[in-house]
C-alpha positions in Angstrom: -24.1 8.8 6.2 -22.5 10.8 3.5 -24.5 13.1 1.2 -24.0 10.7 -1.8 -25.5 7.7 -0.1 -29.2 6.8 -0.9 -31.5 7.1 2.0 -32.5 3.7 3.4 -36.1 2.7 2.8 -36.1 0.7 6.0 -35.3 1.7 9.5 -35.2 -1.8 11.0 -35.0 -5.3 9.5 -35.8 -8.6 11.3 -33.6 -11.6 10.7 -34.8 -14.6 12.5 -35.9 -13.4 16.0 -33.6 -10.4 16.0 -34.1 -6.8 14.9 -31.2 -4.9 13.3 -30.9 -1.2 12.7 -30.4 -0.3 9.0 -27.4 2.0 8.5 -26.9 2.4 4.8 -28.3 1.3 1.5 -26.2 0.4 -1.5 -26.6 -0.2 -5.2 -29.4 -2.7 -6.0 -29.6 -5.6 -8.4 -32.7 -6.5 -10.5 -33.4 -10.1 -11.3 -36.1 -11.4 -13.7 -38.1 -14.4 -12.6 -41.3 -16.2 -13.6 -44.2 -16.3 -11.2 -47.0 -18.8 -11.5 -50.2 -17.3 -10.0 -53.5 -19.0 -9.5 -54.6 -17.7 -12.8 -54.1 -20.1 -15.7 -51.1 -18.2 -17.0 -47.6 -17.3 -16.3 -46.0 -13.9 -16.2 -42.5 -12.6 -15.8 -41.6 -10.5 -12.7 -38.6 -8.5 -11.7 -37.2 -9.1 -8.3 -35.3 -6.2 -6.8 -32.4 -7.1 -4.6 -31.2 -4.3 -2.4 -27.9 -4.5 -0.5 -28.0 -2.8 2.9 -25.7 -2.4 5.9 -27.3 -3.3 9.3 -25.9 -3.0 12.8 -26.2 -5.5 15.6 -27.0 -3.1 18.5 -26.0 -5.7 21.1 -22.6 -6.6 19.7 -22.2 -3.1 18.1 -21.0 -4.8 14.9 -22.0 -3.9 11.3 -22.5 -6.4 8.5 -24.1 -6.6 5.0 -27.3 -8.3 4.0 -29.5 -8.1 1.0 -33.3 -8.2 0.8 -35.6 -8.8 -2.2 -39.3 -8.4 -3.0 -41.0 -10.1 -5.9 -43.4 -8.0 -7.8 -46.2 -10.6 -7.6 -49.1 -11.7 -5.5 -48.3 -12.7 -1.9 -44.6 -12.9 -2.5 -42.6 -12.7 0.8 -39.5 -10.8 1.5 -36.4 -13.0 1.2 -32.9 -12.6 2.7 -30.0 -13.2 0.4 -26.4 -13.8 1.5 -24.9 -12.7 -1.8 -25.6 -10.7 -4.9 -23.3 -9.3 -7.5 -22.6 -5.9 -9.1 -20.2 -3.0 -8.9 -17.9 -3.6 -5.9 -15.3 -2.4 -3.5 -12.9 -4.5 -1.5 -11.8 -4.7 2.1 -8.6 -6.7 2.7 -8.6 -8.5 6.0 -5.3 -10.4 6.2 -2.2 -11.6 4.3 -0.3 -14.9 4.6 1.7 -17.3 2.6 1.1 -20.9 1.5 4.7 -22.1 1.0 5.9 -25.3 2.6 7.3 -25.0 6.2 11.0 -24.1 6.3 11.1 -23.9 2.5 10.8 -20.1 1.7 10.1 -19.3 -1.9 11.8 -16.5 -3.9 9.1 -13.9 -3.4 7.3 -13.4 -0.1 5.2 -10.7 1.6 4.6 -9.4 5.1 1.7 -6.9 5.1 -1.1 -5.6 7.3 -3.8 -3.1 6.6 -5.8 -0.6 8.6 -9.2 -1.7 9.7 -12.2 -1.1 7.4 -14.4 1.7 8.8 -18.1 1.0 7.9 -18.8 4.7 8.7 -16.3 5.8 6.0 -16.8 3.1 3.3 -15.1 5.0 0.5 -11.9 5.6 2.5 -9.0 3.6 1.2 -7.2 1.1 3.5 -3.6 1.9 4.6 -1.0 -0.8 3.8 2.1 -1.3 5.9 4.8 -3.9 5.4 7.0 -5.3 2.6 7.3 -7.7 -0.3 10.7 -9.2 -0.7 12.3 -11.0 -3.7 15.6 -12.8 -3.8 17.8 -14.2 -6.6 15.2 -14.1 -9.4 13.3 -11.2 -11.0 9.5 -11.1 -11.2 8.9 -10.5 -14.9 6.8 -11.4 -18.0 8.4 -14.8 -18.4 6.5 -16.1 -15.3 3.0 -17.7 -15.3 0.5 -16.7 -12.6 -2.6 -18.3 -11.2 -5.2 -16.9 -8.8 -7.6 -19.3 -7.2 -10.7 -17.9 -5.4 -12.2 -19.8 -2.5 -15.5 -18.4 -1.3 -16.9 -18.7 2.3 -20.2 -20.4 2.2 -22.2 -22.5 4.7 -19.5 -22.1 7.3 -16.7 -23.5 5.1 -14.4 -22.5 2.2 -15.5 -23.6 -1.2 -12.2 -24.0 -3.0 -11.6 -23.0 -6.6 -14.9 -21.1 -6.9 -13.3 -19.5 -9.9 -9.7 -19.3 -11.2 -7.7 -16.8 -13.2 -4.7 -18.4 -15.0 -2.1 -16.6 -17.1 0.4 -18.6 -19.1 2.9 -15.8 -19.1 3.2 -12.0 -18.5 2.7 -12.3 -14.7 4.3 -8.9 -14.2 2.2 -7.1 -16.9 -1.0 -8.6 -15.6 -0.3 -7.2 -12.1 0.5 -3.8 -13.6 -2.4 -3.6 -16.1 -5.2 -5.9 -15.0 -5.1 -7.0 -11.4 -3.2 -4.8 -8.9 -2.2 -1.6 -10.6 -2.3 0.6 -7.5 -0.3 -2.0 -5.5 2.2 -2.1 -8.4 2.7 1.6 -8.4 2.9 2.2 -4.7 4.7 -0.9 -3.4 7.2 -1.3 -6.2 7.5 2.5 -6.8 6.8 2.0 -10.5 5.3 4.6 -12.9 5.5 2.7 -16.2 2.2 1.7 -17.8 3.4 0.1 -21.0 6.4 -1.7 -22.3 8.5 -4.5 -20.7 7.5 -5.2 -17.1 10.0 -6.5 -14.6 10.6 -6.2 -10.9 14.1 -6.7 -9.7 14.9 -8.7 -6.5 14.9 -6.6 -3.4 12.8 -5.4 -0.5 9.9 -3.2 -1.3 8.5 -1.5 1.8 5.5 0.8 2.5 4.2 2.5 5.6 0.5 3.5 5.9 0.1 3.9 2.1 -3.5 4.1 0.8 -4.2 1.3 -1.7 -7.1 0.9 -4.1 -7.8 -2.9 -4.5 -9.9 -2.6 -7.6 -9.4 -4.9 -10.6 -9.9 -2.4 -13.4 -10.8 -5.1 -16.0 -13.4 -6.7 -13.6 -16.2 -4.2 -13.0 -18.6 -6.7 -11.5 -18.0 -9.3 -8.8 -20.2 -11.6 -6.7 -20.3 -10.1 -3.1 -18.9 -12.2 -0.3 -15.8 -13.3 1.6 -13.0 -14.7 -0.5 -9.6 -16.3 0.1 -7.3 -15.7 -2.9 -4.3 -18.0 -3.4 -1.8 -16.4 -5.7 0.9 -18.5 -7.2 3.5 -17.7 -9.9 6.6 -19.4 -11.3 8.5 -20.5 -14.4 7.6 -23.9 -16.0 7.4 -26.3 -13.0 9.4 -24.0 -10.6 7.3 -22.2 -8.1 8.4 -18.6 -7.2 5.7 -17.5 -4.8 2.6 -18.8 -3.0 0.7 -15.9 -1.4 -2.7 -15.8 0.3 -5.0 -12.8 0.9 -8.4 -12.8 2.5 -10.7 -10.1 1.1 -14.3 -9.1 1.5 -16.1 -8.0 -1.7 -18.8 -5.5 -0.9 -21.3 -3.4 -2.9 -20.0 -0.1 -4.2 -21.8 2.9 -2.8 -24.0 4.6 -5.3 
């Protein structure tokens, strides 16, 4: 545990019939709720949800859970699968959603280094390429990002959607993937006309920050993002990235 991490208030936690060792505590959320006691009155309570990392000592795997305690009489501890707040991202895999044997104009072939739970602030290393042919990727294109969230052992499609009628290139540069834009496309511009010429853009073990600078808060969980872009009814790309949104360390 690094010196900046808060000291866990728990050493072990029980989930079902198993005990898990607590490794690290993250930023917490506070939720207001109403509690009806046996007294003829109602009062408002604040429920503190704390995100922690625990380790399965049998499988030697780490994962995140959140626990909460209501500030009220006889309120039990609850286990929550998700919460939301300041976040960091761990990209797990890249793929494409184009039709078989019908490659689109812009495609990618990437892999990342594995996320190390012992070094949660360390950036992942990106290797591979994104390749465009025939048409530029510029601000005349629209872009849509659909988020599916993993819940109850299945993907919940279109949990939320970002849609931009135009300025696909500028939105990548300014709002969505600025570090990816700079390091993959080797771009240094931050204003003005945005365009990416056709070609092969390669990286090898380059550290990438996946943060969306205009989205400071996200619900935690596992997401599958489907990224499409095109001009009018012509589709230029259909890309998929699976990413885990996790609490940012205090």
